N, C-alpha and C positions, 0 to 999 in steps of 0.2 A: 654523073660524077658523084663519087662518094666523098664525104668529108669525114675522115677518120677511119681507122681500122675497125672500130666497133661497128660503124655503119656498113662497111664492106661485109663483115661477118653476118650482120643482120639481114641484109638484102640477099646475099648469096644463099643463106640458110632458108629464107622465105621462098626463094625461087625454086628450090629443090631441083629435081631432074628436068622439069619442064622448061626452066629458064624464065618462067613468068612469075613475077612477084605477086603474092596473094596476101591480103590482110589477115591478121590473126594475132594471137597472143601465144607466148611460150618462151622457151629458153633456147638460144642458138647453141647447138652442140657441134657445130662445124669447126674443124681444125684445118686451116689453110696453110700449106707449105709448098715449096717449089714442086712444080708438076701439076698443080691444081689448074683446072680449066674454068676460068671465070665465065659466068653466064649473064651477069647483070652489070657489074661495075666496069666502066670503060675508061675511067680516069679516077685518080685518087689524090686528095690533099691530106697530107699527114705530117706529123713532126718526125724528127730524127729519133729513132728508137735505140735503146741500149743494145750493145752487142750481145749475142747469144740469147736474145729474147724471142718468144713466139711471135711478137709483133714484127720484128725484123724478118722473120721467116715469111710472114704474110707479104711484106713489102717486096722481098726477093721473089716470091711467087708471082707477084703482080708485074714487076719491072725487069726481072731477070737477075740472077745472083751476081754475075760478073759486073753488070752495069751498076747495081746497087752498091756493091763493095768498092768499086772504083769511085763512086760518088762519095762514099763514106771516107775513103782515104783522103780525098780532096778536102772534105769538110774538116777533117782533123788537122790537115796542113793549114787551113785557113782559121783554125781555132773557133769553129762554130760550137755552140752549146748544144748538148744533147738532152733528150727526154722532154721535160716540160718547161723549157726556158725560152720558148718563142720562135726558134728556128723551125722552118718547115720546108716541104718540097711538094711540087706538083708533078704527078706522074701520069702518063698516058700510054 
């Protein structure tokens, strides 16, 4: 389980094509968007990200665009707070 989108990017970048996470140092240059095939992260705990953000694209890649957008519609109806105000979701 990855806690946060930054962790997802770090472990997916570190795994590379092999799918095996290797220790090291560096900068993650991976951009995750719908269609990406996850090799490491099997679950994700993350906050609700702002619309049209790259972080929302990562969440859509992880859980499916339609599913995520339906969840976001519901959260807006329920007056959830977005970004860094404490609301979060668990995805598998």
